[in-house]
C-alpha positions in Angstrom: -53.6 -25.0 -7.9 -53.7 -21.3 -8.5 -51.6 -18.4 -7.2 -52.7 -14.8 -6.9 -51.3 -11.5 -5.7 -53.9 -9.8 -3.6 -53.5 -6.0 -3.9 -55.9 -3.5 -2.2 -57.9 -1.7 -4.9 -57.3 1.5 -2.9 -53.6 1.0 -3.2 -53.7 0.5 -7.0 -55.8 3.6 -7.5 -53.8 6.0 -5.2 -50.9 8.0 -6.5 -47.6 7.8 -4.7 -46.6 10.4 -2.1 -43.0 11.3 -1.0 -41.9 9.1 1.9 -39.8 11.8 3.5 -41.3 14.4 5.7 -39.7 17.6 6.9 -39.6 18.4 10.6 -40.2 21.8 12.1 -36.4 22.3 12.3 -36.2 21.6 8.5 -34.4 18.3 9.0 -35.0 15.3 6.9 -36.6 12.2 8.4 -36.2 9.1 6.3 -39.2 6.9 6.7 -38.4 3.4 5.5 -42.0 2.2 5.9 -44.4 3.2 3.2 -45.9 6.7 3.5 -49.3 5.4 2.5 -50.7 3.0 5.0 -53.6 0.9 3.7 -55.1 -0.7 6.8 -57.3 -2.9 4.8 -54.4 -4.9 3.5 -54.3 -6.7 6.8 -57.7 -8.2 6.1 -56.3 -10.6 3.5 -54.0 -12.6 5.7 -56.6 -12.8 8.5 -59.2 -14.1 6.1 -56.9 -16.6 4.3 -55.7 -18.0 7.6 -59.3 -18.4 8.8 -59.9 -20.5 5.6 -57.1 -22.8 6.6 -54.2 -21.5 4.4 -50.8 -21.9 6.1 -48.5 -19.0 6.5 -45.4 -19.0 4.3 -44.2 -15.6 5.4 -40.8 -14.3 4.4 -38.4 -14.5 7.4 -37.7 -11.2 9.0 -39.4 -8.6 11.2 -43.0 -8.9 10.3 -46.0 -7.7 12.2 -48.2 -10.2 14.0 -51.5 -11.1 12.3 -54.4 -11.2 14.7 -56.4 -14.4 14.8 -60.2 -13.9 14.4 -61.9 -15.1 17.6 -64.0 -18.3 17.2 -66.4 -19.8 19.7 -66.3 -23.4 20.8 -69.7 -23.9 19.1 -68.2 -22.7 15.8 -65.2 -25.0 16.2 -67.5 -27.9 16.8 -69.6 -27.1 13.8 -66.5 -26.7 11.7 -65.3 -30.1 12.9 -68.3 -32.1 11.6 -68.0 -34.0 8.3 -66.0 -36.7 6.6 -62.3 -37.0 6.9 -60.2 -34.9 4.5 -63.0 -32.6 3.7 -62.9 -28.9 4.3 -65.9 -27.7 6.4 -67.2 -24.1 6.5 -69.0 -22.3 9.3 -70.5 -18.9 8.6 -70.6 -16.3 11.3 -70.9 -12.5 11.5 -67.1 -12.2 10.9 -67.3 -14.1 7.6 -66.7 -17.8 6.9 -64.2 -19.7 8.9 -62.8 -22.8 7.2 -61.1 -25.4 9.3 -59.0 -27.9 7.3 -59.1 -31.5 8.2 -55.9 -33.0 9.5 -54.8 -34.4 6.2 -56.0 -31.5 4.1 -54.0 -28.6 2.8 -56.0 -25.8 1.2 -53.0 -23.6 0.4 -50.5 -21.1 1.7 -50.3 -17.3 1.9 -47.5 -14.8 2.3 -48.2 -11.4 3.7 -46.0 -8.6 2.4 -47.0 -5.5 4.5 -44.3 -3.1 3.2 -45.7 -3.3 -0.3 -49.2 -3.7 0.9 -49.9 -7.1 -0.8 -50.5 -10.7 0.0 -49.7 -13.7 -2.1 -52.1 -16.6 -2.0 -51.5 -20.1 -3.3 -54.8 -22.2 -3.4 -55.0 -25.9 -3.6 -58.7 -25.9 -2.7 -61.2 -24.5 -5.2 -63.7 -24.0 -2.3 -61.2 -21.9 -0.3 -60.4 -19.9 -3.5 -64.1 -19.3 -4.2 -64.8 -18.1 -0.6 -61.8 -15.9 -0.5 -62.9 -14.1 -3.7 -66.4 -13.7 -2.4 -65.2 -12.2 0.9 -62.3 -10.1 -0.3 -63.2 -9.4 -3.9 -64.8 -6.0 -3.2 -61.7 -4.6 -1.7 -58.9 -6.6 -3.3 -57.8 -7.3 -6.9 -57.0 -11.0 -7.3 -54.2 -10.9 -9.8 -53.2 -14.2 -11.3 -49.5 -14.8 -10.9 -49.2 -16.3 -14.4 -47.8 -13.6 -16.6 -44.1 -14.1 -17.3 -41.6 -11.2 -17.4 -38.2 -11.3 -18.9 -35.1 -9.2 -18.5 -33.8 -7.2 -21.5 -30.8 -9.5 -21.9 -27.4 -8.4 -23.3 -27.2 -8.0 -27.0 -24.4 -8.4 -29.5 -22.8 -5.1 -30.3 -20.2 -6.4 -32.8 -17.4 -6.7 -30.3 -16.6 -9.4 -27.8 -14.3 -8.1 -25.2 -11.4 -10.0 -23.6 -12.3 -12.6 -21.1 -9.6 -12.4 -18.5 -8.9 -15.4 -16.4 -7.9 -15.6 -12.8 -7.8 -12.4 -10.9 -6.9 -10.3 -13.8 -8.9 -7.2 -14.8 -8.4 -3.9 -16.5 -5.8 -1.7 -14.8 -8.2 1.2 -14.5 -12.0 1.8 -14.7 -13.1 2.7 -18.2 -15.5 5.4 -17.3 -14.8 8.5 -19.4 -13.8 11.7 -17.6 -16.9 13.4 -18.9 -19.2 11.3 -16.8 -17.7 12.5 -13.5 -17.2 9.1 -11.9 -13.4 9.5 -11.6 -13.9 13.0 -10.2 -16.3 11.8 -7.6 -13.9 9.0 -6.5 -11.1 11.5 -6.3 -13.2 13.5 -3.8 -13.8 10.4 -1.7 -17.4 10.0 -2.9 -17.8 6.3 -3.7 -21.3 5.4 -2.4 -20.5 4.8 1.2 -23.6 4.7 3.4 -25.9 4.0 0.5 -27.9 0.8 0.1 -28.2 -0.5 -3.5 -30.7 -3.2 -4.2 -30.6 -5.3 -7.4 -33.3 -7.5 -8.7 -31.7 -9.8 -11.3 -30.4 -13.4 -11.8 -28.2 -13.2 -8.7 -24.6 -12.3 -8.0 -21.4 -14.3 -7.5 -20.4 -13.1 -4.1 -17.0 -14.8 -4.4 -16.0 -13.1 -7.7 -12.9 -10.9 -7.1 -15.0 -7.9 -8.0 -17.3 -8.5 -5.0 -15.6 -10.8 -2.5 -14.3 -8.0 -0.3 -17.8 -7.1 0.9 -20.7 -8.8 2.5 -23.6 -9.0 0.1 -27.1 -9.6 1.6 -28.6 -12.1 -0.8 -32.0 -13.8 -1.2 -33.0 -16.4 -3.7 -36.7 -16.2 -4.6 -37.9 -19.3 -6.5 -39.9 -19.3 -9.7 -42.9 -20.4 -7.5 -42.5 -18.0 -4.6 -45.8 -18.9 -2.9 -45.3 -22.6 -3.0 -44.4 -24.2 0.3 -42.1 -26.6 -1.6 -39.9 -23.8 -3.0 -39.3 -21.4 -0.1 -37.3 -18.2 -0.5 -34.0 -18.5 1.3 -31.0 -16.3 2.3 -27.8 -17.9 1.2 -24.3 -17.0 -0.1 -24.8 -15.1 -3.3 -24.7 -17.2 -6.5 -25.4 -16.5 -10.2 -25.4 -19.4 -12.7 -26.2 -16.9 -15.6 -23.7 -14.1 -15.0 -26.1 -11.3 -16.0 -26.7 -10.2 -12.4 -23.0 -10.4 -11.6 -22.3 -8.1 -14.6 -25.0 -5.7 -13.5 -23.7 -5.6 -9.9 -20.1 -5.1 -11.1 -21.1 -2.1 -13.2 -23.0 -0.4 -10.3 -20.7 -1.4 -7.4 -17.8 -3.6 -8.4 -14.6 -3.1 -6.4 -12.4 -2.5 -9.4 -14.8 -1.4 -12.1 -17.9 -0.2 -10.4 -19.4 3.3 -10.4 -20.1 3.2 -6.7 -17.8 0.6 -5.2 -18.5 1.4 -1.5 -22.3 0.9 -1.5 -23.8 -1.9 0.5 -25.3 -4.4 -1.9 -28.6 -6.2 -1.5 -29.3 -8.6 -4.3 -32.5 -10.7 -4.8 -32.4 -13.4 -7.4 -35.8 -13.2 -9.1 -35.0 -14.3 -12.7 -34.2 -17.9 -13.7 -30.8 -18.1 -15.2 -31.6 -20.5 -18.1 -35.1 -19.5 -19.0 -34.9 -15.9 -17.9 -38.4 -16.3 -16.5 -39.9 -14.4 -13.6 -43.3 -13.4 -12.5 -45.1 -10.6 -10.8 -45.2 -12.5 -7.5 -41.5 -13.2 -7.7 -40.7 -9.5 -8.2 -43.1 -8.6 -5.4 -41.4 -11.0 -3.0 -38.0 -9.6 -4.0 -39.2 -6.0 -3.4 -40.7 -6.9 -0.1 -37.4 -8.5 1.0 -35.5 -5.4 -0.1 -37.8 -3.1 1.8 -37.4 -5.2 4.9 -33.7 -5.1 4.7 -33.8 -1.3 4.1 -36.2 -0.8 7.1 -34.0 -2.5 9.7 -33.2 -0.2 12.6 -29.6 0.2 11.5 -30.7 1.1 8.0 -33.9 3.1 8.5 -32.2 6.5 8.0 -29.9 5.5 5.1 -30.6 6.4 1.4 -31.4 3.6 -1.0 -31.5 2.9 -4.7 -33.0 -0.1 -6.6 -31.9 -1.3 -10.0 -34.3 -3.4 -12.1 -33.4 -4.9 -15.5 -36.7 -6.7 -16.3 -39.8 -5.8 -18.1 -43.3 -6.3 -19.6 -44.1 -5.5 -23.3 -46.9 -3.0 -23.9 -49.1 -5.6 -25.5 -50.2 -8.7 -23.7 -48.2 -11.8 -24.5 -49.7 -14.7 -26.4 -52.1 -16.8 -24.3 -52.7 -14.1 -21.7 -56.0 -12.2 -21.7 -56.0 -8.4 -22.1 -57.8 -8.0 -18.8 -55.4 -10.3 -16.9 -52.5 -8.5 -18.4 -53.7 -5.1 -17.4 -54.2 -6.2 -13.9 -50.5 -7.4 -13.8 -49.4 -4.0 -15.2 -51.4 -2.0 -12.7 -50.1 -4.1 -9.8 -46.5 -3.8 -11.1 -46.9 0.0 -11.0 -48.2 -0.2 -7.5 -45.0 -2.0 -6.4 -42.9 0.8 -7.9 -45.0 3.3 -6.1 -44.3 1.6 -2.8 -40.6 2.0 -3.4 -41.0 5.7 -4.1 -43.2 6.0 -1.0 -40.4 4.5 1.0 -37.9 7.0 -0.4 -36.2 4.5 -2.6 -35.3 5.5 -6.1 -36.2 2.8 -8.7 -34.0 2.7 -11.8 -35.2 0.6 -14.7 -33.7 -0.6 -18.0 -35.7 0.7 -21.0 -35.3 -2.5 -23.0 -33.5 -3.7 -26.1 -36.1 -3.8 -28.8 -35.1 -0.5 -30.5 -37.3 2.5 -31.4 -41.0 2.1 -30.7 -40.7 -0.7 -28.3 -40.9 0.9 -24.8 -42.6 -1.2 -22.2 -43.2 -1.6 -18.5 -42.0 -0.8 -15.9 -39.9 1.7 -17.8 -43.0 3.5 -19.0 -44.3 4.1 -15.4 -43.8 7.7 -14.2 -42.4 6.3 -10.9 -39.4 4.7 -12.7 -36.3 6.4 -14.0 -36.0 4.7 -17.4 -32.6 4.3 -18.9 -31.6 3.8 -22.5 -28.1 2.9 -23.8 -25.4 4.9 -25.6 -21.8 3.9 -26.5 -18.7 5.6 -25.2 -18.9 8.1 -28.1 -22.4 9.2 -26.9 -24.2 7.6 -29.8 -27.5 6.0 -29.1 -27.4 2.2 -29.5 -29.6 0.8 -32.2 -31.1 -1.7 -29.8 -32.0 0.9 -27.1 -35.8 1.0 -26.6 -37.8 4.2 -26.9 -41.3 5.3 -27.5 -44.3 7.0 -25.9 -46.6 5.0 -23.6 -49.7 6.7 -22.1 -48.2 10.1 -23.1 -45.0 9.4 -21.2 -41.8 9.4 -23.3 -39.2 6.7 -22.7 -36.3 6.8 -21.9 -35.7 9.5 -19.3 -31.9 9.5 -19.6 -29.1 7.4 -21.1 -26.3 5.5 -19.7 -23.2 3.7 -21.1 -24.5 0.4 -22.4 -22.3 -0.7 -25.3 -19.4 -3.0 -24.7 -19.3 -2.3 -20.9 -16.6 -4.2 -19.1 -17.6 -6.0 -15.9 -17.6 -9.2 -13.9 -19.4 -12.3 -15.0 -19.1 -15.9 -13.7 -16.3 -18.1 -12.3 -15.4 -21.6 -13.4 -15.4 -24.6 -11.1 -11.6 -24.2 -10.7 -12.3 -20.7 -9.3 -11.0 -18.9 -12.4 -12.9 -15.6 -12.6 -14.2 -14.0 -15.8 -14.7 -10.4 -16.9 -16.6 -9.7 -20.1 -18.0 -6.9 -22.2 -21.7 -6.9 -22.6 -24.2 -4.5 -24.3 -27.7 -3.7 -23.4 -29.9 -1.3 -21.4 -29.4 -3.8 -18.6 -25.8 -2.4 -18.5 -26.8 1.2 -18.9 -29.3 1.1 -15.9 -26.7 0.0 -13.3 -24.4 2.8 -14.5 -27.1 5.3 -13.7 -28.0 3.5 -10.5 -24.3 3.9 -9.5 -24.5 7.6 -10.3 -27.7 7.9 -8.1 -25.7 6.2 -5.3 -22.9 8.8 -5.7 -25.4 11.6 -5.4 -27.1 10.0 -2.4 -23.7 9.5 -0.8 -22.8 13.2 -1.3 -26.2 14.5 -0.1 -27.9 11.8 2.0 -30.6 14.1 3.1 -32.1 14.5 -0.4 -35.2 12.6 -1.2 -35.4 9.9 -3.9 -37.4 12.3 -6.1 -34.9 15.1 -5.5 -32.1 12.8 -6.6 -34.1 11.8 -9.7 -34.3 15.6 -10.5 -30.6 16.0 -10.0 -29.9 13.2 -12.5 -32.3 14.7 -15.0 -31.0 18.2 -14.6 -27.3 17.2 -15.0 -27.0 15.5 -18.4 -24.8 15.8 -21.4 -26.6 16.5 -24.6 -26.5 14.0 -27.4 -25.7 15.6 -30.7 -27.5 14.5 -33.9 -29.9 12.2 -32.0 -33.4 11.7 -33.4 -36.2 13.2 -31.3 -37.3 10.8 -28.6 -34.4 8.4 -28.8 -32.1 9.9 -26.2 -34.2 11.3 -23.3 -32.6 14.2 -21.5 -29.2 13.0 -22.6 -26.3 11.1 -21.0 -26.6 10.9 -17.2 -23.4 12.1 -15.5 -22.2 13.1 -12.0 -21.7 16.8 -11.4 
């Protein structure tokens, strides 16, 4: 059994374009569908279905996939053969594979908003024919390379773990960062959609229970029919995603407490494993949520605290790894195309360890400083393909936020450190800017953040980006 992400080669090789177009009146029109339309992407689901793969499409508003016409003669030819065998009939439209009643050749999941299709083959014959028919136009990217999030690190101080509904009296954000000033002006992120790809979120934690959180769990094997993605009440066995969500949007401690939260659980809580296909499924779900009629004109931000190293991990070929890297960059381009600002944690490996997706130019890469504006020793930095990382810094040392609840419903708050904490701080700032000026494009908001920073004194070159991101 093999799983692939099928991405049009044209999509991988094409640079992103802004997803917002100006009208003759100078007004902004927010297009939530991708600005680049690759019509060829629709060939993959048609072909896979003709081979007998069953659709495992994500629930939601998806376009119909046309069924290639087949004549009765072709159907008859395809029906000959022994039971449980897959028969192939070749015509001018390509091979048509009809599975026997007890046969299952695999499943596919079409993701039109990111322009990709996941395919899970249980038949070597179907896999071979699909590669022959689609290989010229599509990259078949094995969904085997594991990603991990840059998990929280020890910073020499464990904060108080408050039980019950207790929390800090006030938010800890320093006056210099502008968060308190924005809140005093009534700018708290209302009207902005904030997507988070992480371990999940505890929707019933006191920090989050007053809002409705749209939540999707994407399994470790997102293309398997036995592990379907599902929309349920938000949960988070790890606590990392709940902490990230609390920093960006928590009711009592968040930077932008009035945003609408959309959380996709794409990282296993115990093993912190994920995959390209899992991230792709999470992104597709986010874009479908953002493109609903009631959301299509609203600004959006996505926070990602996960990453690839620069070098291929042990046991993965360099070629296969590069394919995964290129496809991951394509996914980020689709977010930018859709006027969504992707904000990514730089990583926790220290100087010289910058990786992906932070190293992609489409991402706003965030490093970590403490509340005295000193760069954290663990904060990743470096130059990858002539791109310096990080772009900006955020508070990421001993940051106070929500974590898990016990079975008796006692809620916990905790201090964590890491660029995983710095990224949602910046994502919250981006939400404040998009709340104040919803007509700005994602790239214009990115420029606002980069242009409004506080300098970091006595910081080695390349370690601190443009400086500390603040709201002005």
